[in-house]
C-alpha positions in Angstrom: -16.9 -13.3 -23.5 -16.7 -10.9 -20.6 -13.2 -9.6 -20.0 -11.5 -10.2 -16.7 -10.7 -7.2 -14.6 -7.7 -7.8 -12.4 -7.1 -5.6 -9.5 -3.7 -3.7 -9.4 -2.9 -5.0 -5.9 -3.5 -8.6 -7.0 -1.4 -8.3 -10.1 1.5 -6.9 -8.0 1.2 -9.6 -5.5 1.3 -12.2 -8.2 4.5 -10.9 -9.5 5.9 -10.4 -6.0 5.0 -13.9 -4.8 3.0 -16.4 -6.7 2.3 -18.5 -3.6 0.8 -15.6 -1.7 -1.3 -14.7 -4.7 -2.5 -18.3 -5.0 -3.5 -18.5 -1.5 -5.1 -15.1 -1.2 -6.8 -14.6 -4.7 -7.3 -18.1 -5.9 -7.8 -20.1 -2.8 -9.4 -17.2 -0.8 -7.3 -17.9 2.2 -7.7 -14.6 3.9 -5.5 -14.0 7.0 -5.5 -11.3 9.6 -3.0 -8.4 9.1 0.0 -8.2 11.3 0.7 -5.2 13.6 2.8 -3.4 11.0 0.2 -3.7 8.3 -2.6 -2.6 10.7 -0.5 0.6 11.5 -0.3 1.3 7.8 -4.0 0.8 7.4 -4.7 3.2 10.3 -2.5 5.9 8.8 -4.5 5.6 5.6 -7.8 6.0 7.5 -6.5 9.1 9.0 -5.5 10.5 5.6 -8.7 9.6 4.0 -11.0 11.2 6.7 -9.4 14.5 6.1 -8.4 14.7 2.4 -11.8 13.2 1.2 -13.6 16.2 2.5 -10.8 18.6 1.5 -11.6 17.9 -2.2 -14.7 20.0 -1.9 -14.0 22.2 1.2 -10.5 23.1 0.3 -9.7 23.1 4.0 -8.1 20.6 6.5 -10.0 19.2 9.4 -8.5 19.6 12.9 -5.6 17.3 13.6 -7.6 15.4 16.2 -10.0 14.1 13.5 -7.0 12.5 11.7 -5.4 11.1 14.8 -8.7 9.7 16.2 -9.5 8.0 12.9 -6.1 6.3 13.0 -6.5 5.3 16.6 -10.0 3.9 16.1 -8.9 1.8 13.2 -6.3 0.1 15.2 -8.6 -0.5 18.2 -11.3 -1.8 15.8 -8.8 -4.2 14.1 -7.7 -5.7 17.5 -11.3 -6.0 18.8 -12.4 -7.8 15.7 -9.4 -10.1 15.7 -8.1 -8.7 12.4 -4.5 -8.6 13.7 -2.1 -11.5 14.2 1.0 -10.8 16.3 4.5 -11.3 14.9 7.1 -13.2 16.9 8.7 -9.9 18.1 5.7 -9.6 20.4 5.8 -13.1 21.8 5.1 -12.9 25.6 3.4 -9.5 25.5 -0.3 -9.1 26.4 -2.4 -8.4 23.3 -3.7 -5.2 24.9 -0.1 -4.0 25.4 0.7 -4.6 21.8 -2.5 -2.9 20.7 -1.5 0.3 22.8 2.0 0.2 21.1 0.3 0.1 17.7 -2.1 3.0 18.6 0.8 5.1 19.8 2.8 4.4 16.5 -0.3 4.9 14.2 -1.2 8.2 16.0 2.4 9.6 15.8 2.6 8.8 12.1 -0.9 10.0 11.4 0.0 13.3 13.1 3.2 13.7 11.0 1.3 12.8 7.8 -1.2 15.5 8.6 1.3 18.3 9.2 3.9 17.3 6.7 2.0 16.0 3.8 -1.7 16.6 4.0 -1.7 20.2 4.9 0.0 21.4 1.7 -2.0 19.1 -0.5 -4.6 20.2 -2.9 -6.4 16.9 -3.6 -8.8 16.4 -6.5 -9.7 12.9 -5.8 -9.2 10.6 -2.8 -9.5 6.8 -2.8 -10.7 6.9 -6.4 -11.8 3.5 -7.9 -10.5 3.3 -11.5 -10.9 0.7 -14.2 -8.4 0.9 -17.1 -9.4 -0.8 -20.4 -6.3 -2.3 -22.0 -6.8 -2.7 -25.8 -3.9 -5.0 -26.4 -4.0 -7.3 -23.4 -6.4 -10.2 -22.5 -7.4 -8.5 -19.2 -8.2 -5.1 -17.8 -6.9 -3.4 -14.6 -8.9 -2.1 -11.6 -7.2 0.0 -8.9 -7.9 2.3 -6.0 -5.8 5.5 -5.9 -4.7 7.1 -2.6 -4.7 10.7 -3.7 -4.7 12.5 -7.0 -3.8 16.3 -6.6 -3.4 19.5 -8.5 0.1 20.9 -8.4 0.9 24.6 -8.0 1.8 24.9 -11.6 -1.6 23.3 -12.7 -0.2 19.8 -13.3 -1.6 16.6 -12.0 0.2 14.3 -9.6 -0.7 10.9 -8.0 0.5 10.0 -4.5 0.5 7.1 -2.1 1.4 6.9 1.7 3.7 4.3 3.0 4.6 3.4 6.5 8.1 1.8 7.4 10.5 1.2 10.1 13.4 2.1 7.9 14.0 4.9 5.4 13.9 3.3 1.9 16.4 3.7 -0.9 16.4 7.0 -2.9 15.4 5.0 -6.0 12.2 3.6 -4.4 9.9 5.8 -6.5 11.8 5.4 -9.7 11.7 1.6 -9.5 8.2 1.4 -8.1 5.9 -0.9 -10.1 2.9 0.5 -8.1 3.6 4.1 -9.1 3.9 3.0 -12.8 0.5 1.5 -12.7 -1.0 4.4 -10.6 0.3 6.9 -13.1 -1.3 4.9 -16.0 -4.6 4.7 -14.0 -4.5 8.3 -13.1 -4.0 9.4 -16.7 -7.0 7.3 -17.7 -9.0 8.8 -14.9 -8.0 12.5 -15.5 -7.6 12.3 -19.3 -4.4 14.2 -19.1 -0.6 13.4 -18.6 0.5 12.9 -15.0 3.3 15.3 -14.1 4.5 13.5 -11.1 4.0 10.2 -9.0 5.2 10.0 -5.4 5.5 7.9 -2.3 4.9 9.6 0.9 6.9 7.7 3.4 6.2 7.9 7.2 9.1 6.2 9.0 8.7 5.0 12.6 12.4 5.4 13.8 13.3 4.7 17.3 14.4 8.4 17.7 10.9 9.5 16.5 8.8 9.6 13.3 10.3 10.9 10.0 8.6 12.0 6.8 10.3 11.6 3.5 8.8 12.1 0.0 10.2 10.3 -3.1 8.9 11.6 -6.4 9.4 10.6 -10.0 7.9 11.1 -13.4 6.6 7.9 -15.0 7.3 7.6 -18.7 5.3 5.8 -21.3 8.2 3.3 -21.4 7.9 2.6 -17.8 4.1 2.0 -18.2 4.8 -0.4 -21.2 7.3 -2.2 -19.1 5.1 -2.9 -16.1 2.3 -3.9 -18.5 4.6 -6.5 -20.2 5.6 -7.8 -16.7 2.0 -8.1 -15.7 1.0 -9.8 -19.0 3.6 -12.4 -18.3 2.4 -12.9 -14.8 -1.2 -13.3 -16.1 -0.1 -16.0 -18.5 1.7 -17.8 -15.7 -1.4 -17.8 -13.5 -3.6 -18.9 -16.4 -1.2 -22.0 -16.6 -1.3 -22.6 -12.9 2.3 -21.5 -12.3 2.8 -19.7 -9.0 6.4 -19.0 -8.3 7.2 -18.0 -4.8 9.3 -15.0 -3.8 12.9 -15.6 -3.2 13.9 -15.9 0.4 15.9 -12.7 0.1 12.9 -10.6 -1.1 11.2 -8.1 1.3 7.9 -10.0 0.9 9.2 -13.3 2.1 9.2 -12.4 5.8 7.0 -12.6 8.8 6.7 -8.8 8.8 5.2 -8.5 5.3 3.6 -11.8 4.5 0.6 -13.2 6.3 1.3 -16.7 4.9 5.0 -16.8 6.0 4.5 -18.9 9.2 3.1 -21.9 7.3 4.5 -21.4 3.8 6.0 -24.6 2.4 8.7 -22.6 0.6 10.4 -20.8 3.6 13.8 -22.1 4.6 15.3 -21.6 8.0 12.1 -20.4 9.6 12.6 -20.1 13.4 10.2 -19.2 16.3 11.6 -18.4 19.8 10.3 -21.1 22.3 7.6 -19.8 24.7 
């Protein structure tokens, strides 16, 4: 019998919110991104266009190549109706919201280029990895943002994040995503991973801010995340899809495309037009 390969993002979504997992992965109810998500996608597009070629060239492209890639991704997303506007944009023309999103994406992509990308020595970008799990009934597939060589010769795995607020200092240490990324990068590189980090690009009202949060993922951390995912896998096999709690960051209009019509949301309000 062929083993099931579950994608890392699907497994983390299942653990974060079973209802969102059920609708996206099981029912295939795909929804457009919101503006915040589209900005994040655009920043990743700018990062990829530069770092993918830097793996072999060892040099950065001009800044404009990065910012134009980010801008084009936002414009494309709005043109193809891949973006659903959040309530905070009620009353604004879609073109005006698009222009705001372009400005934010370009400013964050520019900061990413100078603060994070220029010092990087990437060895793999957007790497597709499959991890065979010997003691579990499933395997894991994932796509890693960046694997890089550190100045001391060690190997690190990194992921870019966009946000409106600076996260807690423990965000990397408690990141399930980094625990899985470290496991995947170790399998891909066939060597220990010296560091795992989140490159945060924060869109503050006073201007964009870059903050890097790094950690070392232990084998105990990897075992812990696999155990959590194994329990999530068993739950979905039995058809148990527990929604995220109302206080969880995922249960919000900003971070869940199903929030507006989710049957588990309490106190949902939309301003009248």
